[in-house]
N, C-alpha and C positions, 0 to 999 in steps of 0.2 A: 314253707312260709305261707301261713294262712292269709286270706283276704276276704273281704265281705263288703257289702253296701250298707251304709248306715253311719250316723253320727254318734250313736251310742252303741255299746257292746250288745250284739244280739244274744238272746238266750241260747240259741243253737251253738254259738261259738264258745260260750262258757261251758256248755255241756260237752262240746267237742274236746276242750282242754282237759276236762275231768275224765274223759274216756280213754285218751291215748296221748303219747308224747307228741309235741310239736316244737319246732324251733322258735317260732314267733309269728309276726304278721307284717304285712306291708300296708302302709297307708297310701291312699290315692286321693288327690285333691278333689276331684269331682264326685267322689263317693263317700268320703269320710271327714272332710275338713270344712269347718265353718269359721272358727276363731281359735286363737291360741289357747284360751281357757277351756274351750270345748274339747280340743285335741288332748290337752292334759288330762281332762276327766276320762276321756276314752282310753288313753294309753294306761292310765292308772287302773281303770277297771280291768283292762286286759291283764296287767301284771298281777292284780289280786286274784283273778280267776286262775291264772297259771300257777301262782304260789299255793292256792288252795287245792289244786289237783293232787290226787294220791301219788302220782308219779313225779311230783315236783321236788325231787331231792336236790340239794346243792351240788355243784360240780365237785367231783372227787379228784382233787389235784394229784393224788397218788397214782392215778392211772397214766400219768404222763402229761396231763394237761398243763401242769405247772411249767415243765420245761418247754413245752410248745409255746407257752405264753411269754416266756422270758426273752430278753435280748432284743426287744423292738423299741424303736424310737416312739416317744409320746405315750409311754405307759402311765396310766393314772396311778396315783398313790392312795393309800388307805385300804380298807378291807370292807367286805360286805357280802350279801348273798349273790346268787347267780341269776340275773334277771332274764326274762324272755327277751328275744330280739324284737325290736320295733323299728322298722325301716321306712325310709321315704326317699323319693327322687329329688332331694333338695340340692340341685346342682348350682343354682343361680341362673341368671339369664332367662332362657325360654323354658326352663324346667324348675318351677317353684311349687313343689308338691304340697308345701305346708301353708299355702294360702297367702292372703294379703297382710296378715299381721306381722310376720317376720320381715326383717330388713331385706329389701329386694336389691341384691348385688348384681351387677351387670353380667357377670359370668366369665367363663374361661378365656374367650378370645379377647375380651377387654383386658384381662390380666396379662395375656400375651402381648398386647399392644403396649402396655406399660413396661413389661419385662423387668419387674422388680420382685425377686423371690421373696423378699421380706414382706412386701405388700400381699402377695399371694398367701403366705402363711398367716398373716393377720386376718385376712378375709376368711380363710378356712377356720381359724379359731372362733371368729364371730358367728359363722354359720353353725359350727358345732355347738357353741354355747347356747344359741337360741333353740336349736333342735333339742338339746338335752333338757332345756327348761320346759319343753312341751312334752317330754316323755319319750322322745325318739333317741335311740342309742346306736343306730346304724344309718348312714346315708349312702345311697347308691351314687357315689361320686368319689374321686374325679374321673371324668372322661379322659382317656389317654390316647384315643384315636388321633391320627395325624390328618390335618386338613390339606391333604395333597390332591384331592379330587373335588373341585367345586360342584360337580354333578351329584355328589353324595347327598341325597335328599334328607337324610336323618341326622346329619352331623353339623356342618356349618359352624356357628359361633359356640357350639358346645366344646369345640376343640381349643386348646391353647395356641395352636398354629401348625405350621407344616415342618418345622425343624425338629428332628428327633431329640437332639440335645436339649433344646429349649423346652419342649413338651415334657421331657424327663425331669428337668429342673423344677418346673412349675408343678408338675404332678407330685413330685416328692415333697415340695413345700406345702401343697394343699393337704397331703396326707399328714404331714407333721402338725399342721395347724388344727385340722379336724380332730386328730387323735389326742392332741394335748388338751382338748376340751373334754375328753373322756368318752368319746364315742368312736365307733369303728368306721374307717373309710373303706369304700368298695371301689377298686379301680376297674375300669371297663373300657372297651369290650374285648377281653383277652381272646386271641393274642394280638389284636389290632385290626380293625375293619374300616379305617378311614378312607381307604382307596377304592371302596366299592361304589357302585352307581345304582344299586337297588336298595330300597328300604326294606329291611328284614321284617318289618311289621307285616309286609304284604307278600313276601316271597323270598326264596333262597338267593343269597348273593355269593359271589365268588371273589376271593382275594387273589387276583392274577399277578403273582410275583414269585420269582425264584427264591430259594431258601437263603442265599447269600444277601439278596435284597431285603428280605424280611429281617435278617439279623442286623443289617445296617440301618434299618428304617423302623418298622413296626415294633420290634422287640425292645428297642432301646428305652423307651419310656417305661415299659413294664419292669425291666431290670432295675431302673432307678427307683421306682415306687416300691418294689419288693425290698430293695436294700433299705428304704426308709421305714419299713415295717408295716406296710399296708396289711390290714387284718383280713380283708376279703378281696376276692377277685371274681368279677362277673364275666361269664363266657359271652362271646359274640355268636350270633347265629349265621355267620358267614362261613362258607367252605374255604379251607386253606389247603389246596392240593399239594403245595410244596412241602407240607408237613404230614398230611394224612394220606397223600397219594390218590385222593378222590375229590372230584369237583361237585359231587352230589351229597356230601356229608357235612352238615353243619358242625362247627367246632365244638358245640355243646355236646354232640353225640360221639365225638372222636376221642378215643383213649390216647391216640398219638398226640393230640393237642392238650387235653385236659390233665393228663397224667405225665406222659413222657416229656412233653415240651415244658409245661408250666412248672412241674415239680422237679423233674430231673435236670432239665437244661437251664431253666431260668431261676431255679432255686426257691420257688414259692412254698411256704410252709403253713400258710393260713387256710381259711375256709373258702372253698369255691362255691359259687352260686350261679345258677343258670340265669340267662336273660328270661324275660317273661315267656311262660309256656304257651300263651295264647297267640303268640306271633306266628304269622303264616309261613315263616321259614321252616317251621316244624309242622308235623302232621297234627290235624285236629280231629275232633270226634273220636270214634272208637279206635281209629288208627293211632291216636295219641298214646295208647297203651304201650306200644313197642318203643316209642321214642322216650317215654319215661324210664323204662328199663334200660335202654341204651345210654341215657344220660348218667344214670347211677353207675352203670358198669364202666362208663368212660372215666369216672372219677369226680363227678359233680357231687358236692356234699349237700347242698340245699337246692330245693326246687322252688322257683318263684311262681306261685300260682296266681291266677286272676280271681276276681270276685264271683265268678260264675259257680254257683253251688253244685251244679251237675258235673262240671269239669273237675271241681275239687274232689267230689266224691269218687269220680272215676280214677283220678290220680292216686288217691289214698288206697282205694281197693286194689289198684295195680301193685302198689308197693307191698301191701300185705300178702297178696297172692304170690308175688315174686319171691318173697322171703320163704313162704311156705313151700314153694316148689324148688327152693335152693338155687334160684336163678341169680342171686346176688351173693357175692363172696362174703361170708360172715366176718372174716378178718378185716376186710375193707369197710364193711358197715361199722364195725367196732372202732376202726380208726376215725371214721367220720364222726362218730359219737364223741370221741375224745377231742377232736378238733373243735366241735361246736361247744362242748363243755368248757374247753380252755377259753374260747372267745367269751362265753357268758361269764366265766369267772373273772376274766380281765375287765369286762364291763362293770361287774359288781365291785371291783376294787376302786372305782373312780370316785367314791365318796358321794355326798349329797349333790343333787342336781341344782343348778342355779335357780334363783327365783324367777317366776314367770315375768316379772317386770323387766328383765333384760331383753325380752323379745321386742324388737323394733325400737330399742333404746336410742337416745340422742347420740351417744357415742358411736353406735353402729351405723346410724344414718349418716353421720359425718364421715365414717369410713367408706360407705357406699358412694358418697359425693366425691371423696378423694379419688376413688377408683375411676369414677366416671370422668372427672375433670382431667385426669392424667392419661386417659385412654383415647380421647377424641383425636382423630388423625386427619390432618389436612393432606390430601393426596395430591391435589393440584389446584392452582389458582391462576390460570393463564392470563386473565385480564386484570389481575391485582385488585379484585373486588373486595377482598378482606384486608384490613378491617373497615373499609369504607362503607360497608353495608350499614353500619351503625354510627358513622361519623357525622357530626354536626347535625344530627337529626334528619338527614336526607331521606332515609328509608322510612316509609310510613308518613311522609309529609303530605302536603296538599297535592303532590304529584300522583298520589294513589296509595293504597294500602300495601303492606307486605302480605303477600298471599302465601299461606301455609297449606301445603297439599301433602297428604300421605294416605297410603292404603289402610283400610280398617284391619287391625290385627286379627289374625286367625291362627288356629292350631294347624300347622303344616304337617305334623305327624300325630299319630294317636296319643303319644305321651306328652306332647307340647301343651303348655298352659298359656300361650300368648293371647288367646281369645279373651282372657280375663283382664287384659290391659286395655284401658281406654285410650283412644287416640289423643296424644298429648303434645304434639308439635306446636299447635297454636297457643295452647296454655303456656308453654315455656317461652315462646316468643313474646307474648303479651307482657311478660315481666320486664321487657327491655324496649319494646316498640309500642308506640301509642295506638297505632291503627293496624290491626292484624285481621285479615279475613281468612276463615278456615274452610277448606274443602276436604272431605274424606271420601275416598273412592273405594271401589271394590278391589280385591286383590288382582283381578283381571278386568280392568276398566274397559267398557265397550266403546266403540267409535263415537257415539253420541256424548258420552261422559267426557271423553278426551277433547272433543270439540268445545264443550261447555267450559272446561278448565282453560283451554287455550284462549277463549274469548275473554275470560276474567283475567288471565295473565297479561293480556295486552293492555289492560287498564291499571295494572299494579306498578308500584315503584320498584319492586323486587319480588322474586318468587323463591321460596325455599320448598323444594319437593323431595320427599323421602321415598325410598323404595325398600321393599322387603323381598329379598331373594329374586330380584328382577332378572338376574342371569338365567333364572328358570321360569320367569313370568314375563314373556316378551311384551305383553300389552303395557306393562309398567314402563318399559323402555320407550314404547311409542309415545306414551304420555310425556316423558322427559324430553323427547325429541320435539314434540309439538310445542311445549313451553319454550324451549330454547329458540325455536324458529321465530318466536315473536320479537326477539331482540331485547326483551326485558332482562335485566341482570338476573341471572339464575344460579342458585346454589342447589346442587343435587347431593343428597345424603344417603349413603348405603347404611340402612338402619339394622341390617342383619349381617350377612356375609359381605366382606369388602369387595368381592369379585364384580359386583354391579358396576363399579366405577369404570371398568374396562370398556363397557358398552355405552357409557354416557357420551353425549356429543363433546368433541374436544374443546368447545368454547365455554363449557360450564365450569364453575368452581365445584370441586368434588371433595367431600369429606366422608369419613366413616365413624359411626358411633358404636357399632357392634351390639346395639341394644335399642329397644323401644321403651325401656323403663323410664320413669320420671326423672331419676337422677341423671341419666345419660342425656336426655333431651334438654334438661336445664343446663348442663355443661355445654352442650352444642349452642344453645341460645346465647350463653355468655361469650363464646368465641365469635359468633356472628355479630354481636354487639360491640366487639372490640374490647371487651372487658377481661378476656382471658386468652391465653395462647392455646394452641392445639399440639401438645407435645408428644402424642402417641405416634407409633410407627407400625406399619403394616406387619402383622405377625405371620401372614401367609402370602405367598407370591401371587401377584396380579400381573396380567400381561403388560407388555412394554408401554402401551399407550397410556397407562396409568402409573407412571413412574413416581415413587414417593418424593415428597419435597426433601431436598438435601438437608442434612443436619447442620 
């Protein structure tokens, strides 16, 4: 899967497509995306270049691709050519690779908090429809990792929750919705790396669990998604010693995982793709040569390259040399070609793409608002502050303003897109309260900043303070403690993972939004103003001090 930097198709990529086969490309928000129309122009140019290449013959269904493509849920109808693959990390929530134009859905954990499979499928269909309208036909979603370890720095709200059965249900529903829109879903990160505590962007992680535990926990969602017809499965870069027998071998490079487990034991028949090859769980530089060969020999069909042209050239030269030296099994390479041809043929049968006007449509924005409103979760309200925060105009009266405090959004992992979201808590509250003062702090506020916020909190009628992964950012918890110590009525909101609430002072009212996106903060503000309920339920376990409100 090619990648490059630029908002228009570089000549070198067009030349590359004319020179040798490629499966497709991956779009990255900060490298390739400005607007929906620009993305459509870019993806169209890529498809034209691929179609004009001498090697661009349509998929030959007589090779077996037809049977491989059949029998899956969400199969598009109609007929057409076999397009190049164009993929993006359009998960929703904190991974919005297609920029600001598409509808911003709160993401998987918000869907888990609602726990309505039908809603999940509708959201998947909307995401898929908008992506297809922009020329994207593969999304690297949904995430099927379980949120069983709050210390996992790269997961959090990307997961539907910590229940294997619930994650399987929602994962299958998302697959159905996406693929009904005519694009291919990519379940990740096989065979399940939710329980790790190391970000594989930075180093190798190990899934420490026995095989029977994995069968009852990690593998359950993947079985469900495979049964629902997921077209692609992305490998995780975590070691799975219970399967491979080694704690130093990423799943991506393990044949015991990528072939024996995924295909023989879990029954996956689609296309496998590696997680990004520039992640530090794998070797980089010249040492990457061996890992590329190992991934293909393990059973990986597609390699997810970065936009670094030097690395891309090294990867391609490695593949060419490996074939020349017969290091790769020719029969398995041919099988990979058939799988990819079948995927492209299936995508080509989807019929015309939706018009670009569907991107960010009123209907889809209403669906995002529905998800947000149904996901807001009241975790505890020990003093009965709600809905009195907005009753009779008390809050924001001449007793002082409502003080809105939140950390400035930041990308907490290399693939995160949260830094593109403007702080929106005060904006949302001002729709309901006449006097709102805003303070935006750093992700790790220093003592002087905390003291300044505490002084302002003492003059406020109420404080709404948001946290973003404060269970891993202790200075944010110090801030909440300082605000609560003033005695001012305080609402603390976990804006990312819900685990923050376990560390809030017992006296504060605690809610979870699972998102910093505008629709979620608007829904929160409506709850605080007494104009809406908070019907969501925690989709992941939180320590006993933060017991959910009874149904």
